[in-house]
Every structure is written in structure tokens, then in C-alpha cells.
N, C-alpha and C positions, 0 to 999 in steps of 0.2 A: 129365472124367476118367471112365474106365469103371467103376472100383471104388475104394472108399475103403480106404486102408490102415488097419491096426490102430492107433488112437490111444491105446489104454489102456496100452500098454507102452513107447511112445516116450519118451525122456528129455526133460526141459525144458531149453531153452537158459537159461543163467544170467541171471536178470533183475537181478542185482546188488542185491538187497534187503538192508537191514540186518536183524539178528536181530529177531524178533517179541518184544515185551514187553507184558505186560498185568497190571495189578493189579486184583483183584476184591474189592469190598466188598458184602456182602449184609446188608440191614437187616430188622428184624423184620416190617415191613409188606409185605414182598415186593419192595421197591425194590432194584435192583442198580446199583451205581456201578462203571463201568469207567474205568481211567486208563492211559494210555500214558506211561511214565516215561522213554522214550528221550530223551536230551539233544538239544535243538534246536541244530543246528550252522550256522554261517555266516550268522547273522541280521544284516540291515541295519536301521537305525533308521527309514529313510524309503524311499519308492518311488524317489527320485532317486538314491540311493547306488549301486545295482548298475551302472547305466549309467556313472557316473563311474568306478567301480572298474575295470570291464572296458575302458573307453576308455584307461585308464592301463596296465593289464597286457597287454591284447591289442588294441591299436588297429586292427590290420589284419584281425581276424577278422570275418567277415560276421555281422551281427546280424539284419537283415531282408532278405528278397528278395520281389519280386512280379513277375508276368509282364509282359514287354515284348515283344510279338510272339512269336517263336519262342524267345526267350531270357528272361533274367531281369534286372531292374534290382536291383542289390544296394546295401546300405548297411552299412558297417563300424561297429564300435563307436566308433572315433575320429571318423568322419564324423557319426555319429548324435549324439554328445555335443556336437560343435561346432554342429550345426544346432539342437539343442534350446536351447542357450545363446543363440543368436541370436534364435530365435523368442521365447524368454522376454523378451529385451530389447524385441522388437517389441510383445509384449503389455503390457509396462510402459509403453511409449511411447503405446499407445492409451488408457491410463488405465482398463483394465477389470479389473485384478488386484485381488482382494478376496475377500470371503466368498461372493459370488454366483458361480454356476458358469458355465463355458463350455459351452453346449449344443453337442453334436456331432451333426450330421446327415450321416452319411457311412458308406460301407461300409468294411470292413477295408482298410487300405493303409498304405504307408510314411508318407505325409504325415499321415494320421490319427494314427499312432503318435507322430510328431514333435511335433505341436501338443498332443497329450495330455500327453506327458511334459514339454513346456515349461511348460504351465499348472500341472501338479502340482508342478513344481520350485519354483514361486513361492508355494505355499500356496493357489493358486486351484483349487477343485474343478473336475473335469470331469464332464459328464453326457451320456454317449453314449446316444442313444435309437435304437430300431430304425429303420433306413432305410425300412422298410415304412411307417412313420408319415408319410413325406413324399414318397414316390415318386409319379409321375403315376398318377392314378386312386385314390389312397388316400383313405380316410375320415379327414379332417383332425381329427375330434373327438378322436381319441386323442392327436394331437400337441398339440392345444389344452389337453387335460387335463395333459399332461406339462409344458407351459410354465407352466400355472397352479401346479402343485406345485413346480416347480424355481425359478421366478423368475430366469431366467438374466441374466447381464450382457452376453453377446455370443453369437454363433452362428458356428460353423465348419461349412462344407459343402465337400465335395470338388468339387462342380460346381453353381454357382448356376443354370445353365440347367436341369439335370436336376431340381433341387428348387425350381424357380421358383414353382410354385403354393403350396408351403408357405411359402417366404420372403416371398411377397406377402400372406400371410394377416394379418388384423388383429392377431392375438395376438402376432405377431413385429414389429409395426410399431415403428420407432424404435430397434431393437437394432442395434448394429454387427455387420456380417456380414463374416467372413473367408472368401474363396472360393479354393479350390484352382485352379479354372479357371472360365471363364464369368463372370468378374467383371462386375457391372452397376453402374449409377450408384449411388454412395454406399457401395459395398462396398470392402473392402481386399483386395488381392491377397496370397495366401500368399507368393509370391515376394518381394514388397516387405517383408514382415515379416522375411524371412531376411536382409535388408540391414541390420538394426538392429545396434547395438553389443551384444555378448554380455554377459549377466549371469550370476552364479553362482547355484546353488540356495540357496534360503533357507527351504524348507519344514521344519517341525518334526514330530516323531512324532505329536503330538496334533492336527495340522491335518487337515482333511478332504481326502482325495485325490480322492474320487469319490462321486457319487451314482448309484446304479443302480436303475432301476425294477423292481419285482417284476412277475411275469407277469400279475398281475391275475386269476388263476384263481379266487380266492375273494373277489373284489370289485374295486374300482377300484385301479389300480396305486399303490403307495406308493414313495417315494424312500428307499432304504436308504443310510444314512451309512457310508462306508468310510473309516476313518482311515488315515493313512500306516502307523501301527504295526500295524493289522489286516492290511492287505495284505502288508506286509513279513514279518509273522509267519507267515502262512499258507503262502507259498511256501517259507519256511525249514522249516516243519513237513513239507511234502511232500518236500522235498529230503532231510530227515533220515530218511525211510523207506528211503532207498537208501544203499548203500555204493558210491558211483560218482562219481568226480571227472571223468569224461569229459563235456564239454559235449554236451547233447542236440541232435539235428537232427530237426526236425518239419516236416511239411506239414499245415496245419490251416486249416479254414474257419469254426470256431465264431465267431459274431458277437461283436464287442467291446462290444456294447450289453448283454451278459449276462455274469455273473460267471465262467462256465466259460472263455469265450474270452478275456476281458479280464484276469482275474486268474490262473486256473490254467494258461493257455497263454502268452499274451503276456508277462505279468510273470514267470512261472516261467522261461521261456526267458531273459529278461533277467537274472534273479537268478543263473542258473547259467552265464551266458556262452555260451549256445547260439545256434543259428541257426534262425530260423523262416521257412519258405517260405509266404507268405500265399496261400492257396488261394481262388480266386474261385468254385469249384464250390459246389453246395448239395446236401444229402442228400435230394433229392427226385427222382423219376423225371423225366427230360428235362433235368436240370441237373447231373447227376452226372458227365458225361463229362469235364469239366475236372479234377475230382478224380482220376479214373483216369489221365488224361494226366500229371498232375503226379507221382503215385505211381509211374508207370512210368518216370519220369525220375530222381526223387530217392530214393535209398535212405535211409529214416529210421531212427532208433534207437528211437523211441517214437511210437506212433500212437494218437491219441485221436479217436474219432468217436462221435456219438450213435448209438443203435441203428438208426435209419432208414438211416444211412450204411453201417453194417456189413451190413445186410440187402441193400443194393444191391451192395456191394463183393464179397460172397462169390461172387455169380454171375460177376462179372468175373474174379476169381481162378481160378475153376474153368475158365473158358473161354480164358484167356490165359496160357500158361506163361511167357512173357517178363515179364509183369507180376508173376507170382508169384515169379520168380527175383529180380527187383529188390526187390520188397517184403520178402521174407524174408531178404535178404542180410545185413542188419545189425540188424533190429528185435529188441528184447529184451523189450518190454512192449507189449501191446495193452490199450487202455482204453476203457471206455464209461461213460456216466453220464446222469443225468436221467430214465432209464426203464430197465426191465429188457430184457435181450436174451435171446431164447429159447435153450435148450440146443442145439436142433437147428442153429441158425445158428452157434453157437460151435463145435460139433463139425465142421461143414462147413469152417470156417476152419482148424481144427487139422488136418483131413485133408489140405488143400492144403499146409500147412506141413510135415507129416511126409513127404508125397510129394515135396516140393521140396528140403528141407534135412535131412530125417531127424530133426527135433526138433519138439517142441511149443513154442509161445510162450506164456508166462504171460499169462493174460487177467485183468486187474484191473478193478475198478469203483470209483467213488468215490460218496460220498453227502454231501449237504449242501444248502444253499440260499444264495441271495444274502446272506442275513443271517449266514451262518456262514463266510464268507470266499472261496469257497464250501465248501472241503473240511473236513468234520468227521470223516469216517471213510473208510477205503479198504481195499482188499485189498493188502497189502504182503508177500505170500509166494507162492511158485509155486502156480498155481491154474488149473484149466480148468473150474471150475464157474460157471455163469451164475446171475444173480439175487442176487448177494452185495452187502451193504452194507459188509462188512469189519469193521474194528475202529477205535477212535479213532486219529487221527494223533498224533504226539508232542506232549506238552504239553496234551492235550485230555482232558476228563472227559465221559463219557456217562452219563446217568441213564436207566435203564429203569424207568419208573413204571407199576405196574399200572393199567389202564384197562379195566374190565370183564374180558373174557377175553383181552385183548391187552396188550402192553407198549408204552407211549408212549415214543418216542425224544426225549430232551432233551439239550442240549449246552452245555458251558462251556469257554472257552479264550481265548487272546489274540487269536484271529482273529474273535471274535464282534462284530458291530456294536453300537454304543451305542444305536441306535434309528433311528427314521424322521424325516425332515426335517419339522419343523413339527407333529409329532404326539406330544407328550410322554405323553399318557395311553395311546395305543395302544402306544407304545414300552414303557412300564412294564408293561402287561398281557401283553406278549410273553414275560416272564420269570417263572419260578416263585419260590417263597419262598426257594429256595437260590441264586437267580441263574442258573439254567439256562434257556437259550433253548428255547422250545417250538416245534417245527417242525410239529406236527400230524400226524406220521406214526407208524406202528407198526412194530415190529421183532420178529423171532422168532429163536431160537437155531438154528443149523445142527445143533448137537449139545448138548443140555442138560447132558450130563455133561462136556463139554470146551469151555469158553468160548473158548479160543484158536482154535477152528474158525470163529469169527466169527458175524456176524448176517446175516439176510436181510430184505429189505423185506417188510412185512406189510400194505401198503396205507395210503392216507391215511385218517385217522380221519374226514375230512369228504367224501372222494371216493366211497367205497363206499356203496352204497345197499341198501335192502331191497325185496324183492319183496312182493306183496300178502300172502303167507303169513308174512312176517316174516323170511324167510331172507336173510342177508347175501350180497351179490355183491361179490367181490373184483375190482374193475374192471381193475387193472393186470395181475394174474396171468392172468385169463381172456383179456384182449386179446392178450397175448404168446403164450399157448398156441394160440389159434385162428389168429392170423395166421401163426405158425410152421408150423402144420399145413397151411395152404393153400399157402404157399410163394410163389414168384416172381410169379404173376399178379396179386397184390394188393399194395398198399403199406402199408395200415394199416386200422384198423377203429374204429368207434364202438360202445361198449357201451351198450345201451338196456334199459329194463325197470323203472325205478323205479315202484313201485305196480302193476305188471302181475303176471300170474300166472307168467310165465316170462321168460327172457332172450332178447333178440334182438340181432343184430349188423348194422351197416351197413358194407359193405366198399368201400374205394376201389380202383378198377381201376388196374392199371399200364398206362400208354400203350403202344400198339404190340401188345398182346396181342389175339387174336381173342376177341370177346365170348363165343362159345360155349365156348371153352377156359376162360375165366375162370369162367363159370358151373359148368362141370364140376369145375374145381379147387376152387371154394368148397364145392360139395356134398360132394366126396370129403374135403376137409380138415375140414369141420365134423363129418362122420361119424367121422373119425379122432379128432378132439378129444373128441367125446361118448363114444367107446368107453372112455375112461379118466377122464372127468369124474366128480366126486363130488357128488351131491346136486343139487337143482334150481338152486342158485346157481352151479353150474359148467357145467351143460348148456345148450347153445344150442338153442332150439326154433324160432326163426325167423331167417332171414338174407336180406339183400337186397344186391345189388351196385349201388352208386350209378352215376349216369350221367356223373359228372364228378369231376375231381381236387379236392382241398381248395382253397378260395378263400383265398389268402394275403392279399389286400387286405382281406378281411373279418375276418382274424385267425383263421380256421379252422385254419390251420397256422401255427405260429410260425416265425420265421426260423432257429430251431434245428432245425426239421424235426419238431416234436412236434404232435400233434393236440390242440387245446383241446377236450376231450370235452364239457363242458357247453355251450360256445358252438356246437359242431358240432351237437349235438342241437337247439338252438334254430334254427339256420340250416336244418337238414334236417327241420323239424317235419313236413312232409307225408310224407316218407319214413318217419319214425318212426310216424306214424299208419297208413300203409300196412302197415308191418311187423306191427302188432298188431291190424289189422282182423279182425273175426270171420270174415269170408270173405277169405282172403289174396288180394291182387290179383296182377296179372301180375308175374312176376319174383321174387315172395316165395317162398322155399323153406321148407317146413314139415318139421321133424324130430321132431314129436311122436309 
């Protein structure tokens, strides 16, 4: 597009949000308690009940779809419930149903969803782990640790051949293996399980539905306990943010080994009787074409992507009017989470929307963690501002506790985990004296005189670091600003400088761009960022473009598309050393 339209005066398309409600309590010590008193509507008691409900009311509505060549393999609610009941009978017949979980080593897919809901319906927890843990070439120590923590009763894999190395590892020896395809000696075929006599759901609200591993960014991953009532409550809370009875239609790739994809996407769709088109694309350069293909074909009503995905998608929208027309035809809410999205990227997306349909689309963001359902807060009012945490979802209390010159964000509500598997002392320590879960993050007011304008993320209390001068560096804010200023030639950056005199950045190049163009874009972008940066903690003094993309097998980039900052600095130790060498080496840009 040659010129951007004026996005400041264009109206918002109706996102169908319910009215905003907020109660504020201020305590003498500076603590502030926020509570959303909006009634929670349409709650189910267990994870199994929504599928049963919609299979009765709308048996022919499509629940799930996945690519099958040029078309789609679809599964209706009626078909889904029948197969879940049969698979549940098959699991009963194998004798694996109990307190120990079903380990799931598979990518998102229809069969993955079916076996998951079958196990959960019987009160058997599921434990989906990242497929990266077991794919060819993976470092199996991560999977070994997961198995040690979870102590599974059986394993489901989509393809025994693809995950052969992992399945043959000693730590999985002796466990029953259910294989979607590629069944080997001693394994059980998924199709054979479907032949079992069906059984009804027997799970209770206080049964464990799922164990989800934390990211491990602050240590070795822990298994978060997700009760049926926790998961059921959280999707009802999100639903209650809307005044919208229309079932949503989504195209989504967020991995089901994480709470965003598994709980806030898959189970929210199931709760609301919607349709999920399972996207096999990934929000990284070179693997995003499949997402674009799907979104050019399926007009969604609600689109949720991690910031890395939106950063790739905006360029496609700007270059392809047909994609923009399909995408903006029905969509009412755009959503991101897990990290901040720059205002520049948000404005570019709005510009395409206004040029295409004459309206802005409300851009929401959610905030939380695996332990909080995941959604503890979100933006549930028309909004085009990036970097928001929002306000508590219905039925949730947030405590803003003074921590130095910042406010620590803590949360209490029916979606909060009771704790971690096998770690009672760690579980107890995660909650404060009033029973609020401590996420380790800070928040700040958008407008101190008007709490209803919401909160913004103010960094992790443990992630930000100090320079040698004692100046704090806000890692998340700086990274988003600098990457947004550079633009399309880079995909992300690592913020460096703990104990150094100044801040340095390592940039990941986008494949297909000329190296000289990338260098020029980084130089111009960092200078642009520095022109508005405040203090030594915000100014970038050194920058280096890395010679390769993030290494997914080493965990440098997660399967959600996020850069694991601390791990990346360790893996790129030589580049960090080059960045801060007294005499900058080749390729290091100096902005001092």
C-alpha cells in the first residue's frame, strides 16, 4: 500500500464485549485490590461437559478441522463425542486409567484432541509435552526430565516412526504406547482403540484434567496441576467478557503443550460450540506460509497469534489485498499474548483494516501464566493500544503489591492452580499470605487517575537486569521497541548487558533478506530507537546481526515462537563476548 489511511478517526467494528466492571480497594500500605464482579455465565463443572452439551444441541456443527491435501478433514461435535467415548472405553480396556497421566508426544491435530478428551473424561490426567522434546535431532534430556516429573502411565504419539528415537529411550521403556500411525511391535493402534465399546464420562470437578510443564525460564520445568474446575472456570470467565452468543471460528497454531493453545484456544472453542481450524504453520520465518494459506481461505471471527506471528502477518496483509479482504471480512477481535507487540506493528495492521473495510478492529491482549488458567487479565473493551495487560477477568481479584518502586501483580480466582505435581513446599511458597498467586511480574497503570483504563506490563521482576552503573534495563520493553524500529529484515533480538557499562542487542536475521540490507536496516532502526530512548538503560550502544536463525532443537526459540532470552545468551556466548569487546569486532555496530 502506497500510503496509510488515517486510523485515528476510523470507527471500531463492534467486538461484542460485555460492559466493563471494576471494583477498586486501596489499602493503607499502598496495596491495591482490583476485582471484576461481572457474573460468570455458562459455566460447566468439568472439561468433558461442553463436548457432550454441543453434541446433543448441534451434532452436525464442525468442531475441529485440519488440512487434508488441498481440503480439510472435518469432525463434527456429534462425531467427536462418539469417538471420545469409544477411545475412553479403549483406555479403560488397556488398564491405564488412573491418577498417573497419559503422556502426549504429538503436534496439534484431531486425533490428539480426541485422545486428550477421552482420557480427561475418565479422570485420567493428560500431559502434553512439546513435540520438540522428541522430534529427530532433539536433545532428549528435556523429555527425560519431563518423564521423571510426570511419571506417566502410557504414551500417545501421532507417529511412532517420527518419534522413534524418543520412544526407544530407556526412560520410556515398558510404558504402553498408543500410536496414531507407524505402530511398532508392542504398541497399540489408535484405530484399534476406536473399536472399543464406548463409556460415559466419569470425571469430577476436583479431578486433575491436565499437567502442563512450565517454560523453565526460571529453572527446571515444573508440572502445573490443572483441575477440571480450573479449566472449566477460566473459559467461562473469558466467555463472560463478551456479550456474544455466536460460536467463534478460529484458525490457530498455538501448541497444545502450552496453556494458551490447549486451554484458551482449544477448550474455549469447545466451551462455546465453535469451530477450530488447526493450523500447522508456525510463527517463525520460513514456516509461516501455511498460516497465510489458511487465513486466506478461512474468514475467522477471532484471531489470536503470538507477537512473532503478527510481525510476520502484517507484511503479508500489506502485500496481498485478497488476503486482507478475507481476513477482515468477519473478524471482530485481534488478540496477542505472551509478550508485548509494538505499537508500530499494531498501527500497520489497523491501517490495512481501515483501507480494506473502513473500520478498526479491536486489538486485545491477555495476561497470565500456566498457573493462572492461563488468563488472569485481558483487554475487554474497544482498544488499539499495544502493550496492555488489561483488567481482571470476571470473578478474579488482582493484588498490586508495592515492590520497591514497582507494583507486583498477584492474582486469585477459580482458575488458579492448586500447585505443582510432587512439590508441596514450592506450591505453598507460590502464594502470599492472602492466597494470591505470585507471578513474579510487575504492572503499571495506564492512567493513575482512571483505573478502568487498565494496566500495562512493567517487566518481570526477575528478568530485568542492572548495568554496571546500577541502572535497570527493562528487557521486554526495550526488545519490542528496537525490533519494531528495525522492521521486517529481522525476526527478533536478544537483550544483553548485565554487569556491562551499556546495553547491546543481538538481532536474528530474516531468511531471504540481503545481508547488506539487514545491516543497513539494523543501523537505521537502532538509531531511530535511540533517538527517543530515555537513559542508559534504554539506549542501545552495541548491536550485532547473528549469522543464523534461532535453534529450536536447543530450545533457543520455543514452539510458541518466543526467544528464551537467558538460554539464547548462553548459546550465543561468543557473540555476546564480541558485542562487548573493548575493540568491536567485524559486524559489531557501535552507537556510542
